[in-house]
C-alpha positions as MATLAB code, in Angstrom:
seq = 'MTYQTSFTAPHYKAAQAGQAILDAGGTASEAMVAAAAMISVQYPHMNSIGGDGFWVISKAGESPIAIDACGASALSIDVDTYRQASDELPESGGKAAITMAGTISGWQQALQLNASGLPLLELLQPAIEAAEQGIEVTDSLVDASEKTFSRLKELANFAELYLKQGKTLQVGDQVTNPALANTFKQLAKAGLDDFYRGELAEKMAEELALVGSPITLNDFHQHQAKVTTPLTVEISKGKLYNLDAPTQGLASLLILAIYDKLADQATTELEHLHLLVEATKQAFIIRDQQITDPDCLQQPLQTFLDQDVINNCAANISLDKALPWPHMAKPGDTIWMGACDQYGTMVSFIQSIYWEFGSGVVLPSTGITWNVRGKSFTLDEQHHNVLAPGKKPFHTLNPAYAELNDGRRLVYGTMGGEGQPQTQACLFSRHLYQDMSLSSSVAKPRWLLGRTWGDSTNNLRLENQLYKQHGAELKALGHDITAVADNNELMGHAGAIMLNTDGKTLATSDPRSDGQSITGEK';
ca = [
      -0.141    0.028   -0.266;
       0.824    3.613   -0.741;
       0.229    5.806    2.186;
      -1.071    9.085    1.808;
       1.997   11.455    3.417;
       1.666   14.231    5.940;
       3.473   16.652    8.091;
       2.760   19.100   10.933;
       4.470   21.571   12.855;
       4.115   24.247   14.803;
       5.240   27.083   12.410;
       4.300   27.104    8.816;
       7.906   26.739    6.797;
       8.661   24.423    9.131;
       5.693   22.406    7.700;
       6.299   22.940    4.438;
      10.265   22.024    4.754;
       8.989   18.797    5.641;
       6.023   17.998    2.994;
       8.533   18.792    0.707;
      10.551   16.232    1.587;
       7.706   13.709    1.691;
       7.058   15.003   -1.751;
      10.438   13.851   -3.182;
       9.766   10.570   -2.123;
      11.679   10.914    1.448;
      11.129    8.852    4.190;
       9.320   10.561    7.362;
      12.949   10.577    9.281;
      14.224   12.588    6.616;
      11.150   15.002    6.422;
      11.520   15.417   10.639;
      15.516   16.239    9.860;
      14.662   19.359    7.076;
      11.328   20.942    9.571;
      13.795   20.198   12.694;
      16.692   22.393   11.279;
      14.451   24.935    9.318;
      12.376   25.440   12.814;
      15.244   25.713   14.813;
      15.776   28.803   12.783;
      12.329   30.092   12.478;
      11.546   29.792   16.411;
      14.385   30.413   17.876;
      13.251   30.874   21.032;
      11.610   27.959   21.439;
      14.240   25.163   20.303;
      17.584   25.282   18.951;
      20.304   22.619   18.284;
      22.224   23.355   21.182;
      19.228   21.288   22.314;
      17.833   18.091   22.813;
      15.286   15.822   21.375;
      13.441   12.433   21.511;
      11.463   10.804   18.491;
       9.269    8.048   17.920;
       9.543    6.156   14.997;
       6.807    3.282   14.019;
       7.242    2.002   10.582;
       3.969    0.240    9.048;
       3.407   -3.676   10.713;
       6.540   -3.149   12.958;
       6.700   -2.320   16.617;
       7.591    1.400   17.275;
      10.779    2.263   18.807;
      12.053    5.513   20.335;
      15.096    7.693   20.346;
      16.613    9.619   23.332;
      18.570   12.864   22.263;
      19.059   13.850   25.536;
      22.420   15.481   26.848;
      24.128   14.718   30.362;
      25.795   17.060   32.461;
      29.015   17.874   31.723;
      31.582   14.825   33.199;
      34.012   16.820   34.852;
      31.118   19.536   36.785;
      32.099   20.444   40.354;
      28.910   20.389   42.148;
      30.057   21.945   45.210;
      31.211   24.903   43.432;
      27.950   25.623   42.538;
      26.202   24.708   45.941;
      29.097   27.255   47.620;
      27.559   29.978   45.033;
      24.079   29.611   45.454;
      21.001   27.536   46.709;
      19.644   27.672   43.339;
      21.738   26.798   39.883;
      22.010   29.634   37.410;
      19.273   30.431   34.480;
      21.284   32.455   32.368;
      25.166   32.617   31.146;
      27.891   29.969   30.581;
      27.273   28.626   34.299;
      24.152   27.554   33.112;
      24.775   26.118   30.220;
      26.241   22.486   31.435;
      24.530   19.943   29.717;
      25.347   18.316   26.339;
      23.215   19.399   23.153;
      21.922   15.948   22.186;
      18.976   16.867   19.504;
      21.667   16.564   16.302;
      22.675   13.095   17.214;
      18.964   11.831   17.255;
      19.127   13.492   14.092;
      21.503   11.503   12.849;
      19.867    7.636   14.472;
      16.795    8.553   13.123;
      18.619    8.713    9.431;
      20.350    5.676   10.163;
      17.270    4.267   11.078;
      15.015    5.368    8.297;
      16.255    6.851    5.395;
      15.544    6.986    1.595;
      19.674    8.100    0.666;
      18.293   12.172    0.002;
      21.304   14.192    0.631;
      22.041   15.754    3.640;
      22.001   18.860    2.012;
      19.053   18.872    0.665;
      16.921   18.076    3.888;
      19.162   21.274    5.866;
      19.271   23.729    2.316;
      15.367   25.335    3.452;
      17.310   26.043    7.014;
      20.647   27.178    5.691;
      18.671   29.649    3.129;
      16.520   30.894    5.888;
      19.073   31.822    8.406;
      20.603   33.944    5.712;
      18.153   35.475    4.120;
      16.625   36.510    7.478;
      13.278   35.650    9.477;
      10.268   37.618   10.384;
       9.685   37.881   13.898;
       6.365   36.863   14.971;
       3.965   37.421   18.216;
       5.689   34.484   19.718;
       9.173   35.418   19.188;
       8.084   38.961   20.330;
       6.495   37.627   23.864;
       9.402   35.327   24.034;
      11.664   38.574   23.394;
      10.088   40.800   26.180;
       9.558   37.752   28.757;
      13.298   37.690   28.776;
      14.734   40.836   28.241;
      15.747   41.302   32.573;
      17.137   37.927   32.096;
      19.613   37.787   28.782;
      20.207   41.257   27.875;
      23.551   41.961   29.492;
      24.746   38.550   27.610;
      26.572   40.025   24.335;
      26.332   37.575   21.982;
      22.542   37.323   22.674;
      21.918   40.711   22.666;
      23.627   41.179   19.303;
      21.240   38.367   17.292;
      18.208   38.841   19.393;
      17.841   42.349   20.365;
      17.504   45.303   18.416;
      19.969   47.947   18.951;
      19.660   46.828   23.021;
      15.933   46.968   22.717;
      13.440   43.830   22.598;
      12.321   42.908   19.067;
       9.057   43.988   16.964;
       6.596   42.456   14.724;
       8.180   42.304   11.215;
      11.974   42.644   12.609;
      14.123   40.591   10.464;
      16.378   38.409   12.421;
      19.335   36.553    9.829;
      22.021   34.261   11.556;
      24.841   33.564    9.380;
      26.908   31.830   11.276;
      24.155   28.780   11.664;
      23.800   28.739    8.051;
      27.175   27.894    8.361;
      27.156   25.553   10.716;
      24.516   23.592    8.437;
      26.782   23.928    5.566;
      29.224   22.338    7.649;
      27.180   19.305    8.556;
      26.063   18.755    5.066;
      29.719   18.733    4.089;
      31.268   16.312    7.208;
      28.146   14.907    8.057;
      26.430   14.985   11.385;
      29.366   13.838   13.609;
      31.063   16.377   13.105;
      28.867   18.388   15.779;
      30.587   15.853   18.544;
      33.696   15.067   17.283;
      34.703   17.238   14.398;
      35.767   20.863   13.729;
      32.351   21.984   15.178;
      32.890   20.339   18.211;
      36.218   21.711   18.744;
      35.062   25.338   18.448;
      31.469   24.976   20.480;
      33.973   23.667   22.965;
      36.383   26.325   23.113;
      33.741   28.938   22.632;
      31.833   27.456   25.974;
      35.116   27.127   27.896;
      35.402   30.807   27.128;
      32.093   32.155   28.558;
      32.868   29.810   31.607;
      30.153   26.632   30.654;
      32.357   23.530   32.333;
      31.413   22.117   29.417;
      34.652   20.111   27.376;
      35.491   18.694   24.371;
      35.449   15.045   25.630;
      31.697   15.784   26.641;
      31.140   15.944   22.690;
      33.316   13.311   22.441;
      31.311   10.861   24.512;
      27.641   11.513   23.711;
      25.125    9.274   21.980;
      22.095    9.148   20.983;
      20.595    6.007   22.109;
      17.694    3.783   20.589;
      14.976    2.826   23.121;
      11.982    0.971   23.518;
       9.061    3.480   24.186;
       6.569    2.977   27.174;
       3.246    1.393   26.193;
      -0.180    0.821   28.068;
      -3.072   -0.923   26.827;
      -6.663    0.737   26.788;
      -9.970    0.500   25.856;
      -9.118    2.887   22.697;
      -6.069    0.525   21.676;
      -2.401    0.866   22.420;
      -0.463    4.162   23.923;
       3.349    4.355   23.489;
       6.149    7.467   24.857;
       9.163    7.971   25.718;
      10.605    6.805   29.115;
      12.986    8.522   31.363;
      14.506   10.789   31.700;
      11.355   12.149   30.005;
       8.331   12.814   31.828;
       6.368   10.083   29.214;
       4.824    8.186   32.158;
       2.601   10.845   33.053;
       1.278   11.215   29.789;
       0.283    7.462   29.581;
      -0.710    7.660   32.906;
      -2.969   10.205   32.591;
      -5.300    8.793   29.874;
      -4.804    5.255   31.148;
      -6.503    6.821   34.190;
      -8.767    8.609   32.742;
      -9.877    5.532   30.299;
     -10.726    3.770   34.014;
     -13.461    6.502   34.789;
     -14.209    8.080   31.169;
     -17.850    5.737   31.607;
     -18.407    8.766   34.262;
     -17.769   11.494   32.165;
     -21.310   11.989   30.616;
     -21.120   16.253   30.656;
     -17.786   18.763   29.406;
     -17.704   19.526   32.837;
     -16.724   15.694   33.825;
     -14.586   15.042   31.343;
     -12.433   17.860   32.478;
     -12.453   17.341   36.019;
     -11.713   13.756   35.333;
      -8.789   14.562   33.361;
      -7.265   16.865   35.792;
      -7.873   14.168   38.520;
      -5.761   12.178   36.626;
      -3.015   14.166   36.168;
      -2.766   15.039   39.377;
      -2.369   11.181   40.324;
      -0.055   10.676   37.335;
       2.414   13.958   38.193;
       2.258   12.555   41.767;
       3.669    9.253   40.653;
       6.041   11.575   38.026;
       8.108   14.120   40.509;
       8.534   10.840   42.957;
      10.359    8.450   40.421;
      11.467    9.842   37.188;
      15.062   11.096   36.443;
      18.489    9.738   34.812;
      17.415    6.108   33.515;
      20.670    4.862   35.343;
      19.368    6.157   38.682;
      15.666    5.078   38.285;
      13.927    3.027   41.311;
      12.488    0.455   39.405;
      11.085    0.266   35.966;
       9.144    2.935   34.730;
       7.239    0.189   33.099;
       6.384   -1.094   36.207;
       3.851    1.882   36.946;
       1.565    1.268   34.101;
       0.555   -2.406   35.735;
      -3.288   -2.589   35.565;
      -3.260   -2.467   39.823;
      -1.095    0.922   39.740;
      -3.750    2.649   37.353;
      -6.520    1.222   39.478;
      -5.111    2.515   42.459;
      -4.530    5.982   40.830;
      -8.696    5.345   39.736;
      -9.823    4.765   42.770;
      -8.761    8.495   44.599;
     -10.204   10.187   42.025;
     -13.908   11.538   43.028;
     -16.718   12.735   40.297;
     -17.317   14.901   43.355;
     -14.390   16.749   44.727;
     -10.874   18.310   43.667;
      -8.100   17.273   45.320;
      -5.823   19.940   46.513;
      -2.846   20.889   44.492;
       0.360   22.610   45.780;
       1.851   20.649   42.814;
       5.452   22.558   41.907;
       5.505   22.705   38.550;
       8.420   22.609   35.370;
       8.061   25.314   32.422;
       9.187   24.200   29.289;
       9.214   26.215   25.876;
       9.544   23.072   22.959;
       8.123   22.326   19.386;
       6.376   19.455   18.695;
       5.910   17.717   14.514;
       4.586   14.719   13.179;
       5.034   13.034    9.775;
       3.637   10.168    7.719;
       5.924    9.309    4.936;
       4.314    7.374    1.716;
       5.667    4.150    3.533;
       3.437    4.056    6.534;
       6.316    5.387    9.011;
       4.747    7.690   11.207;
       7.797   10.208   13.365;
       6.476   11.923   16.734;
       9.120   13.942   17.681;
      10.226   16.945   20.305;
      13.098   19.573   20.142;
      14.172   22.178   23.200;
      15.878   24.444   24.831;
      14.101   24.188   28.344;
      13.238   27.688   28.886;
      12.674   30.404   26.121;
      16.124   31.570   24.072;
      17.635   28.892   26.995;
      20.751   29.690   28.941;
      20.778   32.284   26.523;
      24.784   31.693   25.358;
      24.911   32.509   21.914;
      28.679   30.865   20.512;
      29.553   33.514   17.764;
      31.644   31.653   15.714;
      27.977   28.476   14.710;
      25.203   30.426   16.105;
      23.690   28.002   18.188;
      22.200   28.902   21.141;
      22.895   26.837   24.287;
      19.981   25.391   26.411;
      19.640   25.519   30.295;
      18.109   21.920   30.674;
      20.233   21.403   33.735;
      17.448   23.594   35.619;
      15.803   20.403   35.673;
      18.342   19.125   38.574;
      18.690   20.378   41.659;
      21.333   20.948   44.193;
      19.500   18.841   47.389;
      21.521   15.968   48.197;
      19.048   14.211   49.143;
      16.732   14.658   45.504;
      16.610   11.780   42.946;
      16.986   14.713   40.452;
      19.983   16.336   42.226;
      23.453   17.336   39.897;
      25.926   14.921   39.489;
      28.807   14.596   36.454;
      27.467   13.068   33.504;
      23.584   12.745   34.689;
      20.340   13.243   32.174;
      18.303   15.413   33.630;
      14.288   15.368   33.848;
      12.999   16.103   30.698;
       9.102   17.606   30.096;
       9.414   16.508   26.663;
       7.487   13.550   25.387;
       6.616   12.617   21.691;
       3.715   10.394   21.548;
       2.015    8.009   19.569;
      -1.018    5.503   19.672;
      -1.948    2.324   17.522;
      -6.004    1.875   17.969;
      -8.228   -0.787   18.059;
      -9.635   -0.210   15.235;
      -6.837   -0.279   13.231;
      -5.773    3.417   12.742;
      -2.241    5.205   14.149;
      -2.288    8.565   15.327;
       0.972   10.623   16.056;
       0.247   13.415   18.827;
       1.723   15.934   20.625;
       2.225   19.642   21.880;
       5.138   22.031   23.368;
       4.731   23.587   26.792;
       6.694   22.070   29.419;
       4.171   20.673   32.278;
       1.514   21.127   29.872;
       2.356   18.375   27.680;
       1.234   15.389   28.481;
      -2.377   17.662   29.555;
      -2.857   18.901   26.267;
      -2.074   15.339   24.695;
      -4.631   13.949   27.038;
      -7.033   16.279   26.020;
      -6.602   16.457   22.352;
      -6.620   12.360   22.406;
      -9.773   12.065   24.798;
     -11.891   14.099   22.859;
     -11.283   12.903   19.683;
     -11.458    9.099   20.722;
     -13.854    9.621   24.191;
     -16.335   12.819   23.074;
     -16.007   11.968   19.224;
     -15.054   15.783   18.264;
     -13.154   16.415   14.818;
      -9.128   16.080   15.219;
      -8.642   19.794   14.274;
     -11.559   21.058   16.911;
      -9.484   18.786   19.405;
      -6.903   21.045   19.112;
      -8.067   24.360   18.940;
     -10.843   24.702   21.142;
      -9.914   26.457   24.910;
      -7.821   24.182   26.497;
      -6.557   23.914   30.754;
      -3.496   24.214   32.361;
      -2.733   22.487   35.934;
       0.582   23.746   37.495;
       2.889   26.522   37.839;
       4.697   27.928   34.552;
       8.121   30.207   34.719;
       7.436   33.286   36.595;
       4.502   32.731   38.416;
       4.201   31.917   41.930;
       0.906   30.186   41.616;
      -0.043   26.254   41.321;
      -3.303   26.780   40.008;
      -5.598   26.024   37.469;
      -5.551   28.175   34.331;
      -8.514   28.021   31.386;
      -8.808   29.926   28.260;
     -11.512   32.539   28.917;
     -14.101   30.592   26.953;
     -13.562   27.850   29.061;
     -14.072   29.875   32.452;
     -17.231   31.349   31.594;
     -18.933   28.069   30.975;
     -17.344   25.773   33.372;
     -15.479   28.021   36.045;
     -18.056   28.497   38.600;
     -19.154   24.826   38.662;
     -14.889   23.701   39.161;
     -14.737   26.312   42.015;
     -17.850   24.471   43.558;
     -15.486   20.904   42.832;
     -12.532   22.615   44.705;
     -10.284   23.526   42.518;
      -8.661   26.625   41.784;
      -8.870   28.307   39.232;
      -8.082   31.556   36.883;
      -8.708   32.544   33.787;
      -6.417   33.457   30.440;
      -7.030   34.994   26.819;
      -8.634   32.414   24.679;
      -6.005   30.845   22.092;
      -3.524   31.326   24.796;
       0.459   29.785   23.921;
       0.390   28.975   27.601;
      -2.178   26.168   26.564;
       1.235   24.840   24.051;
       1.660   24.620   20.396;
      -0.339   21.213   19.482;
      -0.822   18.937   16.580;
      -1.467   15.300   15.230;
      -1.822   13.156   12.278;
      -4.548   10.016   12.085;
      -3.153    7.412    9.563;
      -6.573    5.869    8.473;
      -6.980    2.129    7.361;
      -7.089    3.318    4.168;
      -3.859    5.156    3.864;
      -5.721    8.351    4.135;
      -3.936   10.947    6.743;
      -5.296   13.240    8.617;
      -3.290   16.123   10.260;
      -4.195   19.571   11.813;
      -1.440   22.201   13.874;
      -2.723   24.510   16.385;
      -4.144   28.015   16.172;
      -1.948   29.320   18.889;
       1.030   28.995   17.134;
       2.259   30.132   13.383;
       1.300   26.161   12.324;
       0.138   24.179    9.204;
      -0.423   20.732    8.550;
      -0.092   20.069    4.666;
      -1.355   16.840    3.133;
       0.114   14.942    0.173;
      -1.598   13.575   -3.029;
      -1.984    9.924   -2.353;
];
């Protein structure tokens, strides 16, 4: 069977770059690399090749596989020096750039597993041209510029690239990054491994050292992406897949597995929302107690998807009362993208630098912005996510995939840190339990439980339209709620592609983003 191709991304130019590769006969992984490069140029506040990535790749008729392209903390980091300086890890500058960038290793691994042989230059050329010619600044980039101004304005290389004469970006401004274009050219010429064991690695290690980062050339040389088996859980609708540690994929699977036990009680939209929020709380309790570097786990995360664990969580949920929630949330800025190629291979992909613009460290010779994923660590020696040399940080990233009982297959996901598993559960449950269209499941007003970066509350936020409809009733159930504007970027940039049994696809992107979903001819 030949399958209809589709691509969805939170920026339309990334979607176009990915779909162009699919139209040229490329694989879903090749299309994803093209789009990942493009979106690192178009959405520099959300992601960078100086960050991390995770993949789920599902070939038709085969078990899905996952790629962990997460970088670990510097092998030579002196944790005591950080403890002596502060109780908190730094949030900007070289001292905050403490974890290796893994995303390029994920591209490399994905192309080894799923490629048609298209030249790497063909995949990277759209990103090269965009970085050279410049990108047009959108509202999303302006918001990030304003939000990060006080934190990052003193970093000279950042200010030169992402500020305008010392002031925040404005809609319609142009941003060019010729150094990043040259980096992509070097990768196309020398191969992706040059990022870790070639000229690029040497340049980056030297410039990281100059700004005070503990990352050394040895960290580049030692890094490798890992092919893993995803976590999985079976529910009434089918089989769900997501990433293992160090991601919060477990939470995403738990929310839907718990909700599946209670779905028959959800006779109204209010009950649907309430039960999903309560399932989220149960999942997050387990997540925060367990998830860390895979080598530091107390027990395999798959064991928390056993039916007895799920049943116990469901039993803790009341239809009539909300569980009090003082949870401390994880912030995050990320992109999720999905693809389906003519061979029936589907990819769910995510890459991130954690906070907007990461650490704010821009390496001048390469144009790469370095991540701040090290903020996921703590300096508390008793905590399971305590900083240590060569340790992977907790990750909010988690790309989702589902194989439904009726033979359909679905890739879906979102950016949004703490909101990722919640938005995944929202769009999945709306489409498959409430029979909403895929586009409505993504576009309709959403909610977010928990604190986001810069906020001091841990309440339940509802987009305004939803707040007007159900705010009073949710308060009566005991939820601590507040309203935010409709179509709010806080709620994430969601997307999904459904592959039907006849080989045709249905794709959607989020109106909260600058995104697009594109479907090719079959």
